[in-house]
C-alpha positions as CSV (number, residue, x, y, z in Angstrom):
1,M,-52.0,110.1,36.9
2,R,-49.4,107.6,38.5
3,G,-47.7,110.6,40.0
4,A,-50.9,112.1,41.2
5,A,-51.9,108.8,43.0
6,E,-48.9,107.0,43.8
7,K,-50.8,104.3,45.8
8,A,-53.9,104.0,43.6
9,T,-55.3,101.3,42.0
10,I,-55.5,101.8,38.1
11,V,-57.4,99.7,35.9
12,V,-57.8,101.0,32.1
13,L,-60.6,100.3,29.9
14,T,-59.6,100.0,26.2
15,C,-61.5,99.5,23.0
16,N,-58.1,98.9,21.1
17,S,-57.7,94.7,21.1
18,D,-53.6,94.8,20.8
19,P,-52.2,92.9,23.7
20,V,-49.0,95.8,23.1
21,V,-51.1,98.3,24.1
22,G,-52.4,96.4,27.2
23,I,-48.5,95.9,28.1
24,E,-47.9,99.4,27.6
25,T,-50.7,100.3,29.8
26,T,-49.2,98.3,33.1
27,T,-45.8,99.3,31.9
28,V,-46.6,102.9,32.5
29,G,-48.3,102.7,35.7
30,A,-51.9,100.8,35.5
31,S,-52.6,98.1,37.7
32,D,-54.7,96.0,34.9
33,Y,-56.3,96.6,31.8
34,V,-59.9,95.2,30.5
35,H,-61.0,95.2,26.9
36,K,-64.7,97.0,26.4
37,D,-66.0,94.1,24.0
38,D,-65.6,91.7,27.5
39,L,-66.7,94.2,29.9
40,S,-69.4,92.6,32.4
41,A,-70.5,93.3,36.0
42,K,-68.4,90.1,36.8
43,T,-65.6,90.5,35.3
44,L,-64.7,94.4,36.0
45,E,-65.3,92.9,39.9
46,N,-62.6,90.3,39.3
47,V,-60.2,92.3,37.3
48,V,-60.7,95.1,39.9
49,R,-60.0,92.5,42.8
50,R,-57.1,91.2,41.2
51,A,-55.4,94.7,40.2
52,V,-56.2,95.7,44.2
53,E,-54.6,93.0,45.2
54,R,-51.4,93.3,42.7
55,Q,-51.3,96.7,43.6
56,R,-50.9,96.3,47.6
57,A,-48.3,93.5,46.9
58,L,-46.2,95.5,44.6
59,L,-46.7,98.6,47.4
60,Q,-45.4,95.6,50.1
61,I,-42.4,95.1,48.0
62,R,-41.3,98.2,47.1
63,D,-41.5,99.4,51.0
64,A,-39.5,96.3,52.0
65,N,-37.3,97.4,49.5
66,E,-36.9,100.7,50.8
67,Q,-36.6,99.3,54.3
68,L,-34.0,96.9,53.3
69,D,-32.2,99.9,51.5
70,R,-32.5,101.7,54.7
71,Q,-31.3,99.0,56.5
72,N,-28.6,98.3,54.6
73,A,-27.2,101.8,55.0
74,E,-27.5,101.6,58.9
75,L,-25.4,98.2,58.7
76,R,-22.9,99.7,56.5
77,E,-22.4,102.8,58.9
78,V,-22.5,100.2,61.6
79,N,-19.9,98.1,60.0
80,S,-17.8,101.5,59.6
81,L,-18.4,102.3,63.4
82,L,-17.3,98.7,64.4
83,D,-14.3,98.9,62.4
84,R,-13.3,102.0,64.2
85,K,-14.1,100.2,67.3
86,N,-11.7,96.7,66.6
87,D,-9.1,99.0,65.3
88,E,-9.3,101.1,68.9
89,L,-9.9,97.9,70.7
90,R,-6.4,96.1,68.6
91,A,-5.0,99.2,70.1
92,A,-5.9,98.9,73.7
93,K,-5.3,95.0,73.6
94,S,-1.5,95.8,72.3
95,L,-1.3,98.4,75.0
96,L,-2.4,96.1,78.0
97,D,-0.2,93.6,76.5
98,R,2.7,95.6,77.1
99,K,1.7,96.7,80.5
100,N,0.7,93.2,81.5
101,K,4.0,91.8,80.3
102,R,5.6,95.2,82.5
103,L,3.3,93.9,85.3
104,A,4.6,90.6,84.8
105,R,8.2,91.4,84.8
106,L,7.7,94.0,88.1
107,Y,5.7,91.1,90.0
108,K,8.6,88.6,89.2
109,M,11.1,91.0,90.3
110,A,9.1,91.6,93.3
111,H,8.9,88.4,94.5
112,Q,12.9,87.8,93.2
113,F,13.3,90.9,95.8
114,V,11.7,89.2,98.8
115,D,13.5,85.8,98.0
116,N,17.0,87.6,97.7
117,V,16.0,90.1,100.9
118,S,14.8,86.9,102.8
119,H,18.0,85.0,102.1
120,D,20.1,87.9,102.6
121,F,18.6,88.3,106.0
122,R,18.9,84.4,107.0
123,T,22.6,84.2,106.6
124,P,23.4,87.2,109.0
125,L,20.7,85.5,111.6
126,T,22.1,82.1,110.9
127,V,25.6,83.5,112.0
128,I,24.1,85.3,115.1
129,R,22.2,82.5,116.0
130,E,25.5,80.1,115.9
131,Y,27.9,82.3,117.9
132,V,25.1,82.8,120.4
133,S,24.2,79.0,120.8
134,L,28.2,78.7,121.2
135,M,28.2,80.9,124.2
136,L,25.1,79.4,125.8
137,D,26.7,75.8,125.4
138,G,29.9,77.4,127.2
139,L,32.1,76.9,124.4
140,T,33.7,80.5,124.5
141,G,34.0,80.3,128.4
142,P,31.7,80.6,131.5
143,V,28.5,82.5,131.3
144,A,27.0,84.7,134.0
145,E,23.5,83.9,134.9
146,Q,22.7,87.4,133.6
147,H,24.4,87.0,130.8
148,R,22.9,84.0,129.8
149,R,19.5,85.4,130.3
150,F,20.6,88.3,127.7
151,L,22.1,85.8,125.4
152,E,18.4,83.8,125.3
153,I,16.5,87.2,124.7
154,V,18.9,87.5,121.6
155,N,18.2,84.2,120.7
156,D,14.4,84.7,120.8
157,R,14.3,87.9,118.8
158,T,16.4,86.2,116.1
159,D,14.0,83.7,115.9
160,D,11.2,86.5,115.6
161,L,13.3,88.1,113.2
162,A,13.4,84.7,111.3
163,A,9.6,84.1,111.6
164,M,9.3,87.4,109.7
165,V,11.5,86.4,106.8
166,D,9.1,83.0,106.6
167,D,5.9,85.4,106.8
168,M,7.3,87.2,103.7
169,L,8.3,84.1,101.5
170,D,5.3,82.4,102.6
171,M,3.2,85.4,101.3
172,S,5.0,86.3,98.3
173,R,4.7,82.2,97.2
174,L,0.7,82.2,98.3
175,D,0.6,85.1,95.9
176,A,2.4,83.5,93.0
177,G,1.0,80.3,93.2
178,L,4.1,78.5,94.3
179,L,3.6,78.0,98.0
180,H,4.5,73.8,98.3
181,V,2.1,72.0,99.9
182,W,2.4,67.8,101.0
183,R,-0.8,67.0,102.6
184,R,-0.9,63.5,104.0
185,P,-2.1,61.5,106.8
186,S,-0.1,62.5,110.1
187,N,-0.5,62.9,113.7
188,V,-0.9,66.3,115.4
189,R,0.4,64.9,118.2
190,D,4.1,65.2,116.6
191,V,3.2,69.0,115.3
192,F,2.8,69.6,118.9
193,E,5.9,68.1,120.0
194,H,8.0,69.7,117.2
195,V,6.7,73.3,118.1
196,R,6.5,72.8,121.8
197,P,10.0,73.6,123.2
198,V,10.3,76.9,120.8
199,L,6.9,78.2,122.5
200,E,7.7,76.8,126.0
201,R,11.2,79.0,125.6
202,K,9.4,82.0,124.6
203,A,6.7,81.7,127.1
204,E,9.5,81.6,129.5
205,L,11.2,84.5,128.8
206,K,7.7,86.3,129.1
207,K,6.8,85.1,132.8
208,I,3.9,83.1,130.6
209,G,2.9,79.7,131.6
210,F,2.5,77.3,128.7
211,T,-0.1,74.3,128.7
212,V,-0.3,71.3,125.7
213,S,-2.9,68.9,126.3
214,V,-4.2,66.4,123.3
215,D,-7.3,64.2,123.5
216,E,-6.3,60.2,124.0
217,G,-7.3,58.7,121.1
218,L,-7.0,61.4,118.5
219,P,-7.8,60.2,115.0
220,T,-4.9,60.8,112.0
221,A,-5.5,63.8,110.3
222,Y,-4.8,65.0,106.5
223,H,-3.0,68.1,106.7
224,D,0.6,69.5,106.0
225,P,2.1,69.3,109.3
226,D,4.6,71.8,108.4
227,K,1.7,74.2,107.8
228,T,0.0,73.4,110.7
229,G,3.0,73.5,113.0
230,R,3.2,77.3,111.3
231,V,-0.2,78.2,112.1
232,I,0.1,76.9,115.8
233,V,3.4,79.0,116.1
234,N,2.3,82.3,114.6
235,L,-1.2,82.3,116.9
236,A,0.8,81.1,120.1
237,V,3.7,83.6,119.6
238,N,1.0,86.3,119.2
239,A,-0.5,85.3,122.3
240,I,2.3,84.9,124.2
241,K,3.8,88.5,122.8
242,F,0.3,90.1,124.5
243,G,-0.1,88.0,127.6
244,R,0.8,89.5,131.0
245,P,3.3,88.1,133.3
246,G,1.8,86.0,135.2
247,G,-0.8,84.7,132.6
248,T,-1.2,81.4,130.6
249,V,-1.6,80.1,127.4
250,A,-3.1,76.7,126.4
251,L,-2.5,74.5,123.5
252,R,-5.2,71.8,122.5
253,A,-6.4,68.9,120.5
254,T,-9.6,67.6,120.6
255,H,-12.2,65.7,118.7
256,A,-15.7,65.1,118.5
257,A,-17.1,61.7,118.2
258,D,-19.4,62.4,115.2
259,S,-16.7,65.0,113.6
260,D,-14.6,64.7,110.8
261,D,-12.2,67.4,112.4
262,V,-9.5,67.6,114.8
263,V,-9.8,71.2,116.6
264,I,-6.5,72.8,117.7
265,E,-7.2,75.6,120.4
266,I,-5.0,78.3,121.4
267,A,-6.2,80.3,124.5
268,D,-4.9,83.1,126.4
269,D,-5.9,85.0,129.4
270,G,-4.5,88.3,127.6
271,P,-6.0,91.6,127.2
272,G,-8.6,90.4,124.5
273,I,-10.0,92.0,121.1
274,A,-12.3,94.6,121.1
275,P,-15.3,93.5,119.0
276,E,-14.9,96.1,116.1
277,N,-11.4,94.6,115.4
278,L,-11.9,91.2,115.3
279,K,-13.0,91.5,111.4
280,A,-9.5,93.1,110.4
281,I,-7.5,90.9,112.5
282,Y,-6.7,89.2,109.5
283,D,-6.0,91.8,106.9
284,R,-2.5,92.0,106.0
285,F,0.0,94.8,107.2
286,R,-2.7,95.3,109.7
287,R,-2.1,95.3,113.9
288,V,-5.6,96.3,115.8
289,D,-5.1,98.3,119.0
290,T,-4.6,96.9,122.2
291,P,-5.5,98.0,125.7
292,T,-2.0,96.8,126.9
293,Q,2.0,98.2,126.9
294,F,3.3,95.5,124.9
295,S,5.0,96.0,121.6
296,T,3.4,94.7,118.2
297,D,6.4,94.0,116.4
298,G,6.3,92.3,113.0
299,F,4.9,93.4,109.7
300,G,1.1,92.5,110.2
301,L,1.3,89.1,108.5
302,G,1.0,86.7,111.1
303,L,-2.7,86.0,111.3
304,S,-3.5,86.7,107.7
305,I,-0.7,84.1,106.8
306,A,-2.2,81.6,109.6
307,K,-5.8,82.0,108.1
308,E,-4.5,81.0,104.3
309,L,-2.2,78.2,105.7
310,V,-5.4,76.7,107.4
311,H,-7.2,77.2,104.3
312,V,-4.6,75.3,102.5
313,N,-4.9,72.3,105.1
314,L,-8.9,72.3,104.1
315,G,-9.4,73.8,107.7
316,E,-11.3,76.7,108.9
317,I,-10.0,79.5,111.3
318,R,-12.0,81.0,114.4
319,V,-11.7,83.7,117.0
320,E,-13.6,84.4,120.3
321,S,-12.6,87.0,122.6
322,E,-13.9,89.2,125.2
323,L,-11.6,92.6,126.6
324,N,-9.5,91.9,129.7
325,R,-10.8,88.5,129.6
326,G,-8.8,86.5,126.7
327,T,-9.0,85.3,123.4
328,T,-9.3,81.9,121.8
329,F,-8.1,81.0,118.2
330,S,-9.4,77.6,117.1
331,F,-8.7,76.2,113.6
332,T,-9.5,72.8,112.1
333,V,-7.8,69.8,110.0
334,P,-9.8,67.1,108.6
335,T,-9.2,63.7,109.6
336,W,-8.1,61.1,107.3
337,N,-11.3,59.7,105.3
338,P,-10.6,59.9,101.8
339,T,-14.7,60.1,101.1
340,A,-15.3,62.7,103.4
341,L,-12.2,65.0,101.9
342,V,-13.5,64.6,98.6
343,G,-16.5,66.1,99.9
344,R,-15.3,68.8,101.7
345,F,-12.9,69.8,98.5
346,L,-16.0,69.9,96.3
347,R,-18.1,71.9,98.5
348,R,-15.0,74.5,98.8
349,V,-14.8,74.3,95.1
350,D,-18.5,75.5,94.9
351,Q,-18.5,78.1,97.1
352,A,-15.2,80.1,95.6
353,E,-15.6,78.9,92.0
354,G,-19.7,78.5,91.1
355,S,-20.7,76.1,88.5
356,S,-18.3,77.6,85.9
357,T,-15.3,75.8,86.7
358,S,-14.5,72.4,85.3
359,I,-13.7,69.6,87.7
360,S,-11.3,66.3,86.1
361,L,-10.6,63.1,88.2
362,L,-7.3,61.5,87.4
363,V,-5.9,58.2,88.7
364,A,-2.4,57.9,88.8
365,D,-0.4,54.8,89.0
366,V,3.2,53.0,89.7
367,E,4.9,49.7,88.7
368,T,4.5,47.4,91.7
369,P,5.6,46.5,94.4
370,V,7.1,49.8,95.8
371,E,8.7,50.8,98.9
372,S,6.9,53.2,101.5
373,N,9.8,55.5,100.9
374,V,9.4,55.7,97.4
375,S,5.7,55.7,97.8
376,D,6.2,59.0,100.1
377,A,8.6,60.6,97.6
378,I,6.1,60.1,94.6
379,D,3.0,61.4,97.0
380,E,5.3,64.4,97.5
381,F,6.2,64.9,93.7
382,L,2.5,64.9,92.8
383,Q,1.3,67.3,95.2
384,G,4.4,69.2,94.1
385,R,3.3,69.3,90.3
386,V,-0.6,70.0,90.8
387,R,-1.8,73.4,92.2
388,G,-2.6,74.0,95.7
389,S,-6.5,74.0,94.7
390,D,-6.3,70.7,93.5
391,L,-6.7,67.5,95.8
392,V,-4.7,64.5,95.7
393,L,-5.2,60.9,98.0
394,R,-2.9,58.4,98.1
395,I,-5.5,55.5,98.5
396,L,-3.2,52.7,98.0
397,P,0.9,52.7,98.3
398,H,1.2,52.7,94.3
399,K,-2.4,54.6,93.2
400,W,-3.1,58.2,93.5
401,L,-6.8,59.8,92.7
402,L,-6.6,63.5,91.9
403,L,-8.9,65.9,91.6
404,T,-8.1,68.9,89.5
405,L,-9.6,72.2,88.3
406,C,-7.5,72.1,85.2
407,P,-9.5,73.6,82.4
408,P,-10.5,70.5,79.7
409,I,-8.6,72.0,77.2
410,E,-5.1,72.1,79.1
411,L,-5.4,68.9,80.9
412,P,-3.5,66.7,78.1
413,K,-0.8,69.7,78.4
414,M,-0.9,69.0,82.3
415,L,-0.6,65.0,82.0
416,E,2.2,65.5,79.5
417,Q,4.1,67.9,82.0
418,V,3.9,65.7,84.9
419,Q,4.9,62.7,83.2
420,N,7.9,65.0,81.6
421,A,8.5,66.3,85.7
422,W,8.8,62.7,86.8
423,V,11.5,61.7,83.9
424,E,13.3,64.6,84.6
425,Y,13.2,63.6,88.7
426,R,14.1,59.8,88.4
427,R,17.1,61.0,85.9
428,N,18.1,63.4,88.9
429,T,18.1,60.8,91.4
430,P,19.7,57.7,89.8
431,A,20.4,55.7,92.8
432,A,16.7,55.9,93.8
433,K,15.3,53.7,91.1
434,F,11.9,55.4,91.1
435,P,9.3,53.5,89.2
436,R,7.7,54.8,86.0
437,I,4.2,56.9,87.0
438,T,1.2,56.4,84.4
439,V,-1.5,59.3,84.9
440,Q,-4.4,59.2,83.3
441,S,-8.2,61.2,83.0
442,K,-11.4,59.5,84.3
443,G,-13.4,62.1,83.2
444,T,-14.2,65.9,83.3
445,W,-17.8,67.5,84.6
446,S,-18.8,71.1,84.6
447,G,-22.3,72.4,85.3
448,K,-24.7,72.4,88.4
449,N,-24.1,68.5,89.1
450,R,-20.4,68.1,88.5
451,A,-19.6,67.9,92.1
452,S,-21.9,65.0,92.9
453,D,-20.8,63.5,89.5
454,A,-17.0,64.0,90.4
455,L,-18.1,62.2,93.8
456,H,-19.6,59.1,92.2
457,A,-16.7,58.6,90.0
458,F,-14.2,59.0,92.8
459,A,-16.2,56.1,95.0
460,E,-16.1,54.2,92.1
461,E,-12.4,54.4,91.5
462,Q,-11.6,54.1,95.2
463,S,-13.9,50.9,94.9
464,L,-11.9,49.1,92.3
465,A,-8.8,49.9,93.9
466,A,-9.9,48.4,97.0
467,E,-10.9,45.1,95.0
468,E,-7.0,45.1,93.5
469,P,-5.6,41.8,94.5
470,T,-2.8,41.9,96.9
471,G,-1.6,39.7,99.6
472,P,-1.5,40.3,103.2
473,R,0.2,43.6,104.3
474,V,3.3,43.3,106.4
475,L,5.0,46.4,108.0
476,L,8.6,45.6,108.4
477,V,10.8,48.0,110.7
478,D,14.4,47.9,110.9
479,D,17.2,50.6,111.0
480,D,19.4,48.1,109.0
481,R,18.2,48.8,105.4
482,E,20.3,46.0,104.2
483,F,18.4,43.8,106.3
484,V,15.5,45.3,105.4
485,E,16.0,45.1,101.4
486,A,16.8,41.3,101.6
487,M,13.8,40.7,103.9
488,E,11.6,42.4,101.5
489,I,12.5,40.4,98.5
490,R,12.0,37.4,100.4
491,L,8.8,38.2,101.7
492,R,7.5,39.6,98.1
493,T,8.4,36.5,96.6
494,N,6.0,34.7,99.2
495,G,3.1,36.9,97.9
496,Y,3.0,39.5,100.6
497,E,2.8,43.4,100.3
498,V,5.8,44.7,102.2
499,L,5.7,48.3,103.6
500,T,8.9,49.5,105.2
501,A,9.9,51.8,107.8
502,F,13.4,52.5,109.4
503,D,12.5,54.4,112.6
504,G,10.0,53.8,115.2
505,R,8.0,56.7,115.0
506,S,7.6,56.5,111.1
507,A,6.3,52.9,111.8
508,V,3.8,54.0,114.0
509,E,2.4,56.4,111.7
510,L,2.6,54.0,108.6
511,A,0.4,51.6,110.9
512,R,-2.0,53.6,111.8
513,H,-2.6,54.9,108.1
514,C,-2.3,51.5,106.1
515,H,-3.3,49.0,108.6
516,P,-1.0,46.2,107.8
517,N,-2.1,42.7,108.4
518,A,1.3,42.0,110.6
519,I,4.4,43.9,111.7
520,L,8.2,42.7,111.9
521,L,9.9,44.9,113.8
522,D,13.7,45.1,115.5
523,N,14.2,46.6,118.8
524,F,17.2,48.8,118.4
525,M,15.9,51.7,116.5
526,P,16.5,55.5,116.5
527,I,13.8,58.0,117.3
528,M,11.6,55.0,118.6
529,G,12.6,51.8,119.7
530,G,10.6,48.7,119.0
531,L,9.4,48.0,123.0
532,E,8.3,51.5,122.8
533,M,6.6,50.8,119.8
534,I,4.7,47.8,121.1
535,T,3.2,49.9,123.5
536,E,2.6,52.8,121.5
537,L,0.6,50.4,119.0
538,G,-1.2,49.2,121.9
539,N,-2.6,52.3,123.1
540,H,-4.5,53.2,119.9
541,G,-8.0,51.1,119.0
542,E,-6.8,51.0,115.3
543,T,-3.5,49.6,115.7
544,M,-3.6,47.4,118.8
545,E,-4.9,43.9,117.2
546,I,-2.4,43.9,114.9
547,P,-0.1,41.0,115.4
548,I,3.7,41.9,116.2
549,V,6.6,39.5,115.7
550,M,9.7,41.0,117.1
551,L,13.0,40.2,115.4
552,S,15.9,40.7,117.9
553,A,19.5,39.5,118.2
554,S,19.3,39.7,121.9
555,S,17.3,37.0,123.8
556,R,16.8,39.7,126.4
557,D,14.0,41.2,124.8
558,Q,12.2,38.3,124.6
559,Q,10.3,38.6,127.8
560,E,10.3,42.5,127.6
561,S,8.6,42.3,124.2
562,L,6.0,39.6,124.8
563,T,5.0,41.4,128.0
564,R,4.1,44.5,126.5
565,G,2.2,42.7,123.8
566,A,4.0,41.0,120.9
567,S,2.3,38.3,119.4
568,F,5.7,36.6,118.5
569,F,9.5,36.7,119.3
570,L,12.5,35.3,117.0
571,Q,15.9,35.6,117.8
572,K,18.3,36.9,114.7
573,P,19.1,34.7,112.7
574,C,16.2,33.3,112.1
575,D,14.8,30.9,109.4
576,V,13.3,32.0,106.8
577,G,11.0,29.3,106.6
578,T,10.1,29.8,110.2
579,L,9.4,33.4,109.9
580,T,6.9,32.9,106.8
581,A,5.2,29.9,108.4
582,L,4.8,32.2,111.6
583,L,3.5,35.0,109.5
584,R,0.9,32.9,108.0
585,E,-0.2,31.8,111.2
586,V,-0.6,35.1,113.2
587,I,-2.2,36.6,110.2
588,A,-4.8,34.0,109.9
589,E,-5.4,33.8,113.7
590,P,-3.8,36.5,115.9
591,I,-1.7,34.8,118.9
592,R,0.2,35.9,122.1
593,A,3.1,35.2,124.1
594,G,5.0,33.0,121.5
595,V,8.4,32.2,121.4
596,D,11.0,30.5,118.8
597,G,14.6,30.9,119.0
598,A,15.3,29.1,115.5
């Protein structure tokens, strides 16, 4: 019966009172049994109800077991399939690893090839340039005017070849993440003066006018001056190359009062660029068609590298052009404002990386006191150890804040590498007596609020650094290093924080960046003398109120230094007690036109 009605509920009625019979009936398939002597409507109803429920439960258990058996069979099949797939993945991974290693070797070989070719290019170019210079300087005999012009063209084309080599090297290093970047507070005007002679010579050879203008009171920028100079040269050379004889190329630097950027423009009145080509001009190895007869020598890397270097300096590049009217390239470099720089950096990280990348804040400290040239060396070292995508800001002569995108799991290794690299750096330069560096992590943030959290932590660390107790800051400027060393020890002993510089130009930059409470300077120095430095400091609002004490061995400098704006004049050799008393006085209440010949 159970075979014919597999799912039916079966209740057995029996007259046999032997319990073994009841057990046997359920064993062979009955749902329940009841003795006839106990039979009643109520009893039968209860027995049937229990039997139905029991049968339903048994069927559910059986169905569940059957389903479980099917699922187990499917799982065994899936596991078998996964095993086969894992074997295939392991084989594919092994093949991919071999290919990646081969690609890495080829990549390294390619970069090594570029470096070797660049080196092999540079050596003969240097020889060519030197021999041409010998002839131009008249050291090999008189040079006719026409020959001089030919030699200048050779020199110019040699510079073009050298620039192509630089382009190849920079692009290779950018791709490998090995391009050295040293962003720091610097004056854009100095960059202009550095590149100006080369650009004027190129413009003169092409019979093109070249003008330079810089806004008065231009603020200090935060950038790598070498990279900014490369961008200017690439853009200006491009403008000169495509310019018409008799045309003009203008180099300008401007700054709006409400802006955190210095804007650098290179404008020409040349043939212009067609609108459909504007998006392609930054592509590598791409040279757009122009409606001119002039050549487009080069690898097509100049504008691409210019864009990359602007990005490295945390700036943006733009172009406006009109056919037959000219082209204006403009790019920005940020001004020296640590909080704004961090905000800019974090926004750029969000745009480039999304919210998946973690941001860590590190603090680097060195033993104080530290001289300015040592602080510069440490600054360059730290920026060379981090990646170009990280940010390093020197907020005190002995303290740096670093924002890095290094994954948290790799952070301890990075800190160890920095410490070990500095130990090696100190070992290789024993004469410099560099101090120890301590680098600590102050926190790591991820997720959608990471930028605001990191900015808040940076502001807290900057605030704590500003509260560190230090004495009045004095900038000591003299090209006599032994005098500087002795005077620095004396001033530090008297509780002063001392910054040092050995020429006037460096001292002006240091004064604009570090805002000393007073300046002690000599007159006769290289690059920029003391009198010229006094005038330069007086032309800038951020430095014009700094008290200046002129220290000079010549009494003839006295009147001129006071006339130009020095607060006091001391003739060397001077009494240290008089000097320190004078410093206390001018720092407490700046004075003008004082003389002491002690």
